[in-house]
A tleap script that builds the chain and sets N, CA, C and O, in Angstrom:
source leaprc.protein.ff14SB
mol = sequence {
  NMET ALA ILE ASP LYS ILE THR THR PRO ALA
  ILE ALA ASP ASP ALA VAL THR ASN ALA LYS
  VAL SER TYR ASN ASN ASN GLN PHE ARG ASN
  ILE ILE ILE ASN GLY ASP MET SER ILE ALA
  GLN ARG GLY THR SER VAL THR GLY LEU GLY
  ASN GLY ASP SER GLY TYR HIE THR VAL ASP
  ARG PHE ASN PHE PHE GLU GLY GLY ASP ASN
  SER SER GLU PHE THR MET SER GLN SER THR
  ASP VAL PRO THR GLY GLN GLY PHE ALA THR
  SER PHE LYS MET ASP CYS THR THR ALA ASP
  ALA SER PRO GLY SER GLY ASP PHE LEU PHE
  LEU ASN GLN LYS VAL ASP CPHE
}
set mol.1.N position { -60.486 -130.037 -61.540 }
set mol.1.CA position { -60.011 -129.858 -60.193 }
set mol.1.C position { -60.779 -128.691 -59.581 }
set mol.1.O position { -60.897 -127.623 -60.182 }
set mol.2.N position { -61.279 -128.906 -58.423 }
set mol.2.CA position { -62.021 -127.858 -57.724 }
set mol.2.C position { -61.055 -126.865 -57.102 }
set mol.2.O position { -59.932 -127.214 -56.740 }
set mol.3.N position { -61.500 -125.643 -56.985 }
set mol.3.CA position { -60.642 -124.594 -56.444 }
set mol.3.C position { -60.255 -124.879 -54.995 }
set mol.3.O position { -59.151 -124.531 -54.578 }
set mol.4.N position { -61.123 -125.491 -54.237 }
set mol.4.CA position { -60.792 -125.768 -52.837 }
set mol.4.C position { -59.721 -126.833 -52.683 }
set mol.4.O position { -59.213 -127.040 -51.581 }
set mol.5.N position { -59.369 -127.512 -53.764 }
set mol.5.CA position { -58.332 -128.558 -53.724 }
set mol.5.C position { -56.934 -128.004 -54.032 }
set mol.5.O position { -55.947 -128.723 -53.876 }
set mol.6.N position { -56.830 -126.731 -54.471 }
set mol.6.CA position { -55.532 -126.143 -54.805 }
set mol.6.C position { -54.840 -125.718 -53.517 }
set mol.6.O position { -55.442 -125.063 -52.666 }
set mol.7.N position { -53.581 -126.092 -53.381 }
set mol.7.CA position { -52.808 -125.705 -52.206 }
set mol.7.C position { -51.593 -124.910 -52.618 }
set mol.7.O position { -51.076 -125.082 -53.722 }
set mol.8.N position { -51.142 -124.057 -51.755 }
set mol.8.CA position { -49.946 -123.268 -51.997 }
set mol.8.C position { -48.796 -123.934 -51.253 }
set mol.8.O position { -48.879 -124.138 -50.042 }
set mol.9.N position { -47.718 -124.279 -51.967 }
set mol.9.CA position { -46.595 -124.923 -51.277 }
set mol.9.C position { -45.919 -123.950 -50.313 }
set mol.9.O position { -45.858 -122.746 -50.564 }
set mol.10.N position { -45.425 -124.483 -49.230 }
set mol.10.CA position { -44.736 -123.660 -48.235 }
set mol.10.C position { -43.233 -123.839 -48.391 }
set mol.10.O position { -42.748 -124.927 -48.699 }
set mol.11.N position { -42.510 -122.752 -48.173 }
set mol.11.CA position { -41.051 -122.782 -48.224 }
set mol.11.C position { -40.562 -122.563 -46.803 }
set mol.11.O position { -40.982 -121.626 -46.124 }
set mol.12.N position { -39.686 -123.424 -46.372 }
set mol.12.CA position { -39.169 -123.310 -45.008 }
set mol.12.C position { -38.401 -122.007 -44.841 }
set mol.12.O position { -37.708 -121.571 -45.760 }
set mol.13.N position { -38.521 -121.381 -43.667 }
set mol.13.CA position { -37.859 -120.102 -43.414 }
set mol.13.C position { -36.350 -120.166 -43.614 }
set mol.13.O position { -35.749 -119.204 -44.093 }
set mol.14.N position { -35.736 -121.279 -43.256 }
set mol.14.CA position { -34.291 -121.378 -43.392 }
set mol.14.C position { -33.838 -121.670 -44.827 }
set mol.14.O position { -32.638 -121.727 -45.093 }
set mol.15.N position { -34.788 -121.855 -45.755 }
set mol.15.CA position { -34.450 -122.120 -47.151 }
set mol.15.C position { -34.343 -120.835 -47.971 }
set mol.15.O position { -33.861 -120.850 -49.103 }
set mol.16.N position { -34.793 -119.733 -47.392 }
set mol.16.CA position { -34.785 -118.466 -48.108 }
set mol.16.C position { -33.677 -117.582 -47.556 }
set mol.16.O position { -33.567 -117.393 -46.344 }
set mol.17.N position { -32.858 -117.041 -48.452 }
set mol.17.CA position { -31.797 -116.134 -48.020 }
set mol.17.C position { -31.912 -114.838 -48.804 }
set mol.17.O position { -32.442 -114.822 -49.915 }
set mol.18.N position { -31.421 -113.765 -48.235 }
set mol.18.CA position { -31.401 -112.480 -48.925 }
set mol.18.C position { -30.223 -112.435 -49.885 }
set mol.18.O position { -29.140 -112.931 -49.576 }
set mol.19.N position { -30.435 -111.854 -51.017 }
set mol.19.CA position { -29.363 -111.698 -52.001 }
set mol.19.C position { -29.011 -110.224 -52.098 }
set mol.19.O position { -29.889 -109.363 -52.157 }
set mol.20.N position { -27.735 -109.952 -52.113 }
set mol.20.CA position { -27.288 -108.579 -52.280 }
set mol.20.C position { -26.940 -108.380 -53.744 }
set mol.20.O position { -26.040 -109.033 -54.272 }
set mol.21.N position { -27.657 -107.473 -54.396 }
set mol.21.CA position { -27.426 -107.194 -55.806 }
set mol.21.C position { -26.549 -105.959 -55.902 }
set mol.21.O position { -26.875 -104.904 -55.359 }
set mol.22.N position { -25.440 -106.105 -56.596 }
set mol.22.CA position { -24.518 -104.994 -56.750 }
set mol.22.C position { -24.401 -104.659 -58.229 }
set mol.22.O position { -24.116 -105.532 -59.049 }
set mol.23.N position { -24.619 -103.403 -58.566 }
set mol.23.CA position { -24.466 -102.969 -59.947 }
set mol.23.C position { -24.117 -101.495 -59.958 }
set mol.23.O position { -24.312 -100.778 -58.976 }
set mol.24.N position { -23.603 -101.069 -61.081 }
set mol.24.CA position { -23.253 -99.670 -61.264 }
set mol.24.C position { -24.531 -98.906 -61.594 }
set mol.24.O position { -25.032 -99.004 -62.714 }
set mol.25.N position { -25.056 -98.162 -60.654 }
set mol.25.CA position { -26.320 -97.456 -60.838 }
set mol.25.C position { -26.249 -96.445 -61.976 }
set mol.25.O position { -27.261 -96.203 -62.635 }
set mol.26.N position { -25.094 -95.851 -62.226 }
set mol.26.CA position { -24.950 -94.891 -63.324 }
set mol.26.C position { -25.149 -95.539 -64.687 }
set mol.26.O position { -25.537 -94.876 -65.649 }
set mol.27.N position { -24.884 -96.821 -64.761 }
set mol.27.CA position { -24.995 -97.541 -66.026 }
set mol.27.C position { -26.441 -97.560 -66.529 }
set mol.27.O position { -26.663 -97.648 -67.737 }
set mol.28.N position { -27.419 -97.482 -65.640 }
set mol.28.CA position { -28.811 -97.644 -66.020 }
set mol.28.C position { -29.614 -96.347 -65.919 }
set mol.28.O position { -30.843 -96.399 -65.878 }
set mol.29.N position { -28.961 -95.195 -65.879 }
set mol.29.CA position { -29.678 -93.931 -65.790 }
set mol.29.C position { -30.488 -93.624 -67.039 }
set mol.29.O position { -31.604 -93.117 -66.927 }
set mol.30.N position { -29.970 -93.912 -68.214 }
set mol.30.CA position { -30.640 -93.595 -69.457 }
set mol.30.C position { -31.639 -94.701 -69.767 }
set mol.30.O position { -31.242 -95.849 -69.968 }
set mol.31.N position { -32.930 -94.374 -69.810 }
set mol.31.CA position { -33.939 -95.412 -70.012 }
set mol.31.C position { -34.078 -95.817 -71.480 }
set mol.31.O position { -34.718 -96.826 -71.775 }
set mol.32.N position { -33.496 -95.058 -72.399 }
set mol.32.CA position { -33.506 -95.441 -73.811 }
set mol.32.C position { -32.428 -96.503 -74.005 }
set mol.32.O position { -31.280 -96.311 -73.604 }
set mol.33.N position { -32.801 -97.617 -74.618 }
set mol.33.CA position { -31.852 -98.706 -74.820 }
set mol.33.C position { -30.754 -98.246 -75.779 }
set mol.33.O position { -31.039 -97.800 -76.891 }
set mol.34.N position { -29.521 -98.354 -75.349 }
set mol.34.CA position { -28.334 -97.907 -76.083 }
set mol.34.C position { -28.360 -96.399 -76.328 }
set mol.34.O position { -27.830 -95.918 -77.329 }
set mol.35.N position { -28.972 -95.665 -75.418 }
set mol.35.CA position { -29.042 -94.215 -75.533 }
set mol.35.C position { -27.684 -93.548 -75.447 }
set mol.35.O position { -27.516 -92.415 -75.897 }
set mol.36.N position { -26.708 -94.246 -74.867 }
set mol.36.CA position { -25.361 -93.689 -74.804 }
set mol.36.C position { -24.538 -94.040 -76.049 }
set mol.36.O position { -23.360 -93.694 -76.139 }
set mol.37.N position { -25.159 -94.717 -76.991 }
set mol.37.CA position { -24.566 -95.058 -78.291 }
set mol.37.C position { -23.287 -95.894 -78.159 }
set mol.37.O position { -22.432 -95.855 -79.043 }
set mol.38.N position { -23.153 -96.637 -77.077 }
set mol.38.CA position { -21.916 -97.377 -76.828 }
set mol.38.C position { -21.838 -98.711 -77.571 }
set mol.38.O position { -20.747 -99.268 -77.699 }
set mol.39.N position { -22.954 -99.237 -78.060 }
set mol.39.CA position { -22.954 -100.549 -78.711 }
set mol.39.C position { -23.155 -100.371 -80.211 }
set mol.39.O position { -24.154 -99.807 -80.657 }
set mol.40.N position { -22.199 -100.856 -80.971 }
set mol.40.CA position { -22.259 -100.803 -82.441 }
set mol.40.C position { -21.731 -102.121 -82.973 }
set mol.40.O position { -20.600 -102.197 -83.452 }
set mol.41.N position { -22.558 -103.166 -82.889 }
set mol.41.CA position { -22.129 -104.513 -83.263 }
set mol.41.C position { -21.903 -104.690 -84.764 }
set mol.41.O position { -21.145 -105.569 -85.173 }
set mol.42.N position { -22.547 -103.870 -85.583 }
set mol.42.CA position { -22.443 -104.018 -87.032 }
set mol.42.C position { -21.248 -103.274 -87.608 }
set mol.42.O position { -20.894 -103.471 -88.771 }
set mol.43.N position { -20.625 -102.420 -86.803 }
set mol.43.CA position { -19.491 -101.624 -87.260 }
set mol.43.C position { -19.609 -100.218 -86.723 }
set mol.43.O position { -20.667 -99.821 -86.234 }
set mol.44.N position { -18.526 -99.459 -86.812 }
set mol.44.CA position { -18.523 -98.105 -86.257 }
set mol.44.C position { -18.656 -97.020 -87.311 }
set mol.44.O position { -18.836 -95.853 -86.960 }
set mol.45.N position { -18.573 -97.364 -88.600 }
set mol.45.CA position { -18.710 -96.352 -89.638 }
set mol.45.C position { -19.126 -96.992 -90.957 }
set mol.45.O position { -18.620 -98.048 -91.336 }
set mol.46.N position { -20.063 -96.333 -91.656 }
set mol.46.CA position { -20.505 -96.785 -92.980 }
set mol.46.C position { -20.615 -95.558 -93.868 }
set mol.46.O position { -21.218 -94.558 -93.477 }
set mol.47.N position { -20.034 -95.626 -95.066 }
set mol.47.CA position { -20.094 -94.499 -96.005 }
set mol.47.C position { -21.028 -94.830 -97.163 }
set mol.47.O position { -21.337 -95.996 -97.411 }
set mol.48.N position { -21.469 -93.806 -97.861 }
set mol.48.CA position { -22.269 -93.994 -99.063 }
set mol.48.C position { -23.700 -94.429 -98.839 }
set mol.48.O position { -24.311 -95.011 -99.735 }
set mol.49.N position { -24.253 -94.160 -97.661 }
set mol.49.CA position { -25.646 -94.524 -97.419 }
set mol.49.C position { -26.560 -93.586 -98.186 }
set mol.49.O position { -26.416 -92.366 -98.117 }
set mol.50.N position { -27.489 -94.161 -98.907 }
set mol.50.CA position { -28.415 -93.346 -99.681 }
set mol.50.C position { -29.753 -94.022 -99.812 }
set mol.50.O position { -30.099 -94.907 -99.029 }
set mol.51.N position { -30.500 -93.599 -100.806 }
set mol.51.CA position { -31.824 -94.129 -101.054 }
set mol.51.C position { -31.752 -95.637 -101.277 }
set mol.51.O position { -30.991 -96.100 -102.126 }
set mol.52.N position { -32.516 -96.385 -100.543 }
set mol.52.CA position { -32.521 -97.840 -100.666 }
set mol.52.C position { -31.584 -98.539 -99.709 }
set mol.52.O position { -31.541 -99.769 -99.698 }
set mol.53.N position { -30.829 -97.808 -98.905 }
set mol.53.CA position { -29.889 -98.417 -97.959 }
set mol.53.C position { -30.459 -98.451 -96.545 }
set mol.53.O position { -29.725 -98.258 -95.576 }
set mol.54.N position { -31.741 -98.691 -96.422 }
set mol.54.CA position { -32.360 -98.656 -95.097 }
set mol.54.C position { -31.873 -99.808 -94.230 }
set mol.54.O position { -31.476 -100.861 -94.730 }
set mol.55.N position { -31.912 -99.587 -92.925 }
set mol.55.CA position { -31.562 -100.633 -91.981 }
set mol.55.C position { -30.650 -100.134 -90.883 }
set mol.55.O position { -30.360 -98.944 -90.761 }
set mol.56.N position { -30.210 -101.095 -90.088 }
set mol.56.CA position { -29.284 -100.829 -88.996 }
set mol.56.C position { -27.872 -100.979 -89.546 }
set mol.56.O position { -27.522 -102.033 -90.078 }
set mol.57.N position { -27.061 -99.939 -89.423 }
set mol.57.CA position { -25.724 -99.982 -90.011 }
set mol.57.C position { -24.607 -99.841 -88.993 }
set mol.57.O position { -23.565 -100.479 -89.134 }
set mol.58.N position { -24.800 -99.023 -87.974 }
set mol.58.CA position { -23.733 -98.832 -86.983 }
set mol.58.C position { -24.300 -98.995 -85.578 }
set mol.58.O position { -24.408 -100.120 -85.089 }
set mol.59.N position { -24.657 -97.916 -84.930 }
set mol.59.CA position { -25.108 -97.937 -83.544 }
set mol.59.C position { -26.394 -98.758 -83.423 }
set mol.59.O position { -27.371 -98.504 -84.128 }
set mol.60.N position { -26.381 -99.736 -82.531 }
set mol.60.CA position { -27.516 -100.642 -82.359 }
set mol.60.C position { -28.793 -99.897 -81.993 }
set mol.60.O position { -28.774 -98.927 -81.236 }
set mol.61.N position { -29.891 -100.371 -82.544 }
set mol.61.CA position { -31.261 -99.888 -82.324 }
set mol.61.C position { -31.570 -98.571 -83.011 }
set mol.61.O position { -32.657 -98.028 -82.813 }
set mol.62.N position { -30.658 -98.037 -83.810 }
set mol.62.CA position { -30.932 -96.816 -84.561 }
set mol.62.C position { -30.945 -97.162 -86.052 }
set mol.62.O position { -29.926 -97.553 -86.622 }
set mol.63.N position { -32.115 -97.011 -86.667 }
set mol.63.CA position { -32.391 -97.476 -88.016 }
set mol.63.C position { -32.466 -96.292 -88.986 }
set mol.63.O position { -33.169 -95.315 -88.728 }
set mol.64.N position { -31.748 -96.386 -90.083 }
set mol.64.CA position { -31.702 -95.355 -91.128 }
set mol.64.C position { -32.650 -95.738 -92.257 }
set mol.64.O position { -32.682 -96.895 -92.676 }
set mol.65.N position { -33.423 -94.771 -92.751 }
set mol.65.CA position { -34.287 -95.011 -93.908 }
set mol.65.C position { -34.429 -93.721 -94.701 }
set mol.65.O position { -34.846 -92.695 -94.164 }
set mol.66.N position { -34.082 -93.778 -95.980 }
set mol.66.CA position { -34.191 -92.620 -96.868 }
set mol.66.C position { -35.069 -93.023 -98.052 }
set mol.66.O position { -34.947 -94.133 -98.570 }
set mol.67.N position { -35.946 -92.126 -98.475 }
set mol.67.CA position { -36.844 -92.477 -99.567 }
set mol.67.C position { -37.235 -91.293 -100.417 }
set mol.67.O position { -36.749 -90.177 -100.235 }
set mol.68.N position { -38.120 -91.565 -101.343 }
set mol.68.CA position { -38.510 -90.563 -102.317 }
set mol.68.C position { -37.534 -90.583 -103.481 }
set mol.68.O position { -36.990 -91.634 -103.821 }
set mol.69.N position { -37.311 -89.437 -104.088 }
set mol.69.CA position { -36.367 -89.306 -105.196 }
set mol.69.C position { -35.032 -88.754 -104.727 }
set mol.69.O position { -34.253 -88.232 -105.525 }
set mol.70.N position { -34.775 -88.869 -103.456 }
set mol.70.CA position { -33.601 -88.273 -102.831 }
set mol.70.C position { -32.321 -88.903 -103.363 }
set mol.70.O position { -32.214 -90.128 -103.429 }
set mol.71.N position { -31.347 -88.076 -103.743 }
set mol.71.CA position { -30.055 -88.584 -104.221 }
set mol.71.C position { -28.918 -88.250 -103.254 }
set mol.71.O position { -27.746 -88.378 -103.608 }
set mol.72.N position { -29.259 -87.822 -102.033 }
set mol.72.CA position { -28.231 -87.517 -101.032 }
set mol.72.C position { -27.545 -88.791 -100.563 }
set mol.72.O position { -28.121 -89.878 -100.600 }
set mol.73.N position { -26.301 -88.632 -100.121 }
set mol.73.CA position { -25.564 -89.745 -99.525 }
set mol.73.C position { -24.996 -89.299 -98.197 }
set mol.73.O position { -24.672 -88.127 -98.006 }
set mol.74.N position { -24.877 -90.252 -97.272 }
set mol.74.CA position { -24.476 -89.960 -95.900 }
set mol.74.C position { -23.413 -90.925 -95.415 }
set mol.74.O position { -23.294 -92.048 -95.905 }
set mol.75.N position { -22.644 -90.465 -94.443 }
set mol.75.CA position { -21.763 -91.330 -93.670 }
set mol.75.C position { -22.349 -91.394 -92.266 }
set mol.75.O position { -22.586 -90.366 -91.632 }
set mol.76.N position { -22.577 -92.594 -91.795 }
set mol.76.CA position { -23.115 -92.836 -90.461 }
set mol.76.C position { -21.992 -93.414 -89.611 }
set mol.76.O position { -21.282 -94.321 -90.044 }
set mol.77.N position { -21.831 -92.884 -88.391 }
set mol.77.CA position { -20.744 -93.396 -87.556 }
set mol.77.C position { -21.052 -93.294 -86.071 }
set mol.77.O position { -21.883 -92.504 -85.624 }
set mol.78.N position { -20.346 -94.126 -85.338 }
set mol.78.CA position { -20.298 -94.014 -83.881 }
set mol.78.C position { -19.094 -93.118 -83.616 }
set mol.78.O position { -17.968 -93.464 -83.970 }
set mol.79.N position { -19.330 -91.976 -82.998 }
set mol.79.CA position { -18.298 -90.960 -82.862 }
set mol.79.C position { -17.891 -90.762 -81.407 }
set mol.79.O position { -18.638 -91.095 -80.487 }
set mol.80.N position { -16.702 -90.219 -81.215 }
set mol.80.CA position { -16.270 -89.834 -79.867 }
set mol.80.C position { -16.469 -88.337 -79.643 }
set mol.80.O position { -16.027 -87.794 -78.631 }
set mol.81.N position { -17.129 -87.676 -80.581 }
set mol.81.CA position { -17.483 -86.263 -80.451 }
set mol.81.C position { -18.737 -86.192 -79.572 }
set mol.81.O position { -19.847 -86.424 -80.050 }
set mol.82.N position { -18.553 -85.870 -78.294 }
set mol.82.CA position { -19.645 -85.908 -77.314 }
set mol.82.C position { -19.676 -84.632 -76.478 }
set mol.82.O position { -18.673 -83.923 -76.395 }
set mol.83.N position { -20.819 -84.333 -75.858 }
set mol.83.CA position { -20.869 -83.171 -74.960 }
set mol.83.C position { -20.022 -83.428 -73.713 }
set mol.83.O position { -19.970 -84.554 -73.217 }
set mol.84.N position { -19.375 -82.409 -73.219 }
set mol.84.CA position { -18.527 -82.575 -72.039 }
set mol.84.C position { -19.374 -82.555 -70.775 }
set mol.84.O position { -20.419 -81.908 -70.711 }
set mol.85.N position { -18.897 -83.275 -69.783 }
set mol.85.CA position { -19.516 -83.256 -68.470 }
set mol.85.C position { -20.810 -84.036 -68.345 }
set mol.85.O position { -21.461 -83.954 -67.303 }
set mol.86.N position { -21.213 -84.788 -69.356 }
set mol.86.CA position { -22.464 -85.534 -69.299 }
set mol.86.C position { -22.252 -87.029 -69.064 }
set mol.86.O position { -23.221 -87.760 -68.862 }
set mol.87.N position { -21.021 -87.489 -69.088 }
set mol.87.CA position { -20.727 -88.895 -68.838 }
set mol.87.C position { -20.813 -89.801 -70.052 }
set mol.87.O position { -20.772 -91.022 -69.905 }
set mol.88.N position { -20.931 -89.242 -71.243 }
set mol.88.CA position { -21.008 -90.051 -72.447 }
set mol.88.C position { -19.638 -90.148 -73.107 }
set mol.88.O position { -18.867 -89.188 -73.106 }
set mol.89.N position { -19.345 -91.313 -73.668 }
set mol.89.CA position { -18.071 -91.520 -74.359 }
set mol.89.C position { -18.263 -91.572 -75.869 }
set mol.89.O position { -17.318 -91.330 -76.620 }
set mol.90.N position { -19.485 -91.889 -76.325 }
set mol.90.CA position { -19.748 -92.012 -77.760 }
set mol.90.C position { -21.065 -91.338 -78.124 }
set mol.90.O position { -21.917 -91.092 -77.270 }
set mol.91.N position { -21.208 -91.045 -79.417 }
set mol.91.CA position { -22.436 -90.442 -79.935 }
set mol.91.C position { -22.723 -91.024 -81.317 }
set mol.91.O position { -21.880 -91.699 -81.908 }
set mol.92.N position { -23.909 -90.753 -81.815 }
set mol.92.CA position { -24.325 -91.159 -83.156 }
set mol.92.C position { -24.122 -89.953 -84.072 }
set mol.92.O position { -24.572 -88.852 -83.754 }
set mol.93.N position { -23.452 -90.153 -85.198 }
set mol.93.CA position { -23.140 -89.028 -86.079 }
set mol.93.C position { -23.545 -89.354 -87.514 }
set mol.93.O position { -23.257 -90.435 -88.027 }
set mol.94.N position { -24.227 -88.384 -88.156 }
set mol.94.CA position { -24.583 -88.496 -89.573 }
set mol.94.C position { -23.967 -87.305 -90.301 }
set mol.94.O position { -24.224 -86.157 -89.939 }
set mol.95.N position { -23.166 -87.569 -91.311 }
set mol.95.CA position { -22.584 -86.529 -92.155 }
set mol.95.C position { -23.174 -86.656 -93.551 }
set mol.95.O position { -23.195 -87.746 -94.122 }
set mol.96.N position { -23.652 -85.551 -94.100 }
set mol.96.CA position { -24.129 -85.539 -95.480 }
set mol.96.C position { -22.910 -85.342 -96.379 }
set mol.96.O position { -22.304 -84.270 -96.384 }
set mol.97.N position { -22.555 -86.375 -97.135 }
set mol.97.CA position { -21.368 -86.318 -97.988 }
set mol.97.C position { -21.701 -85.875 -99.409 }
set mol.97.O position { -20.851 -85.318 -100.104 }
set mol.98.N position { -22.944 -86.124 -99.846 }
set mol.98.CA position { -23.419 -85.664 -101.154 }
set mol.98.C position { -24.837 -85.145 -100.967 }
set mol.98.O position { -25.751 -85.913 -100.669 }
set mol.99.N position { -25.019 -83.841 -101.143 }
set mol.99.CA position { -26.337 -83.246 -100.959 }
set mol.99.C position { -27.162 -83.344 -102.241 }
set mol.99.O position { -26.628 -83.215 -103.343 }
set mol.100.N position { -28.456 -83.571 -102.088 }
set mol.100.CA position { -29.385 -83.569 -103.216 }
set mol.100.C position { -29.533 -82.121 -103.684 }
set mol.100.O position { -29.937 -81.258 -102.905 }
set mol.101.N position { -29.207 -81.848 -104.958 }
set mol.101.CA position { -29.224 -80.478 -105.476 }
set mol.101.C position { -30.641 -79.904 -105.543 }
set mol.101.O position { -30.827 -78.693 -105.420 }
set mol.102.N position { -31.626 -80.760 -105.737 }
set mol.102.CA position { -33.007 -80.255 -105.817 }
set mol.102.C position { -33.951 -81.234 -105.126 }
set mol.102.O position { -34.612 -82.034 -105.787 }
set mol.103.N position { -34.015 -81.170 -103.787 }
set mol.103.CA position { -34.891 -82.093 -103.070 }
set mol.103.C position { -36.361 -81.856 -103.417 }
set mol.103.O position { -36.803 -80.714 -103.544 }
set mol.104.N position { -37.101 -82.938 -103.565 }
set mol.104.CA position { -38.522 -82.851 -103.888 }
set mol.104.C position { -39.384 -82.931 -102.637 }
set mol.104.O position { -38.896 -83.263 -101.556 }
set mol.105.N position { -40.643 -82.630 -102.789 }
set mol.105.CA position { -41.558 -82.633 -101.649 }
set mol.105.C position { -41.781 -84.043 -101.099 }
set mol.105.O position { -42.213 -84.194 -99.956 }
set mol.106.N position { -41.496 -85.067 -101.886 }
set mol.106.CA position { -41.679 -86.441 -101.424 }
set mol.106.C position { -40.407 -87.082 -100.884 }
set mol.106.O position { -40.428 -88.258 -100.518 }
set mol.107.N position { -39.307 -86.348 -100.824 }
set mol.107.CA position { -38.048 -86.881 -100.305 }
set mol.107.C position { -38.078 -86.869 -98.782 }
set mol.107.O position { -38.611 -85.942 -98.172 }
set mol.108.N position { -37.509 -87.893 -98.177 }
set mol.108.CA position { -37.486 -87.946 -96.718 }
set mol.108.C position { -36.343 -88.810 -96.215 }
set mol.108.O position { -35.790 -89.631 -96.946 }
set mol.109.N position { -36.008 -88.610 -94.972 }
set mol.109.CA position { -35.008 -89.399 -94.274 }
set mol.109.C position { -35.535 -89.616 -92.863 }
set mol.109.O position { -35.921 -88.669 -92.179 }
set mol.110.N position { -35.545 -90.875 -92.437 }
set mol.110.CA position { -35.973 -91.216 -91.083 }
set mol.110.C position { -34.792 -91.799 -90.320 }
set mol.110.O position { -33.978 -92.538 -90.874 }
set mol.111.N position { -34.716 -91.463 -89.077 }
set mol.111.CA position { -33.816 -92.122 -88.152 }
set mol.111.C position { -34.708 -92.609 -87.019 }
set mol.111.O position { -35.191 -91.811 -86.217 }
set mol.112.N position { -34.921 -93.891 -86.956 }
set mol.112.CA position { -35.810 -94.490 -85.967 }
set mol.112.C position { -35.015 -95.208 -84.899 }
set mol.112.O position { -33.903 -95.674 -85.147 }
set mol.113.N position { -35.588 -95.296 -83.711 }
set mol.113.CA position { -35.001 -96.099 -82.666 }
set mol.113.C position { -35.998 -97.148 -82.233 }
set mol.113.O position { -37.156 -96.839 -81.952 }
set mol.114.N position { -35.548 -98.385 -82.180 }
set mol.114.CA position { -36.405 -99.490 -81.744 }
set mol.114.C position { -36.420 -99.506 -80.224 }
set mol.114.O position { -35.376 -99.571 -79.575 }
set mol.115.N position { -37.621 -99.445 -79.672 }
set mol.115.CA position { -37.783 -99.474 -78.214 }
set mol.115.C position { -38.709 -100.623 -77.864 }
set mol.115.O position { -39.825 -100.697 -78.378 }
set mol.116.N position { -38.267 -101.514 -77.002 }
set mol.116.CA position { -39.095 -102.640 -76.552 }
set mol.116.C position { -39.646 -102.329 -75.180 }
set mol.116.O position { -38.939 -101.793 -74.327 }
set mol.117.N position { -40.891 -102.658 -74.967 }
set mol.117.CA position { -41.502 -102.474 -73.644 }
set mol.117.C position { -41.730 -103.792 -72.998 }
set mol.117.O position { -42.237 -103.852 -71.878 }
savepdb mol mol.pdb
quit
């Protein structure tokens, strides 16, 4: 097909109407997905997280990973302990329930957030 044969369809003026979009603008202030920690589809609390328990456990899009020779254990939870006056109702909380008595140089813990563009 030659380029000169391509046509653009026309839409009649009376076929187009304006749409009024209404939304809570405060809901979208935080550009980090689930930055307010309000969504926890997998559960709100998990105990005994340690080496080898990597993955998403509570608050959506926040991934736990511990490695090395680390023997620490953690409780991960969606908490209502939040800063005042900021508009947040929930937070992400990690409690160390069993500390590694002698952490090695290769021990590590990651908390990652998945961000889609």
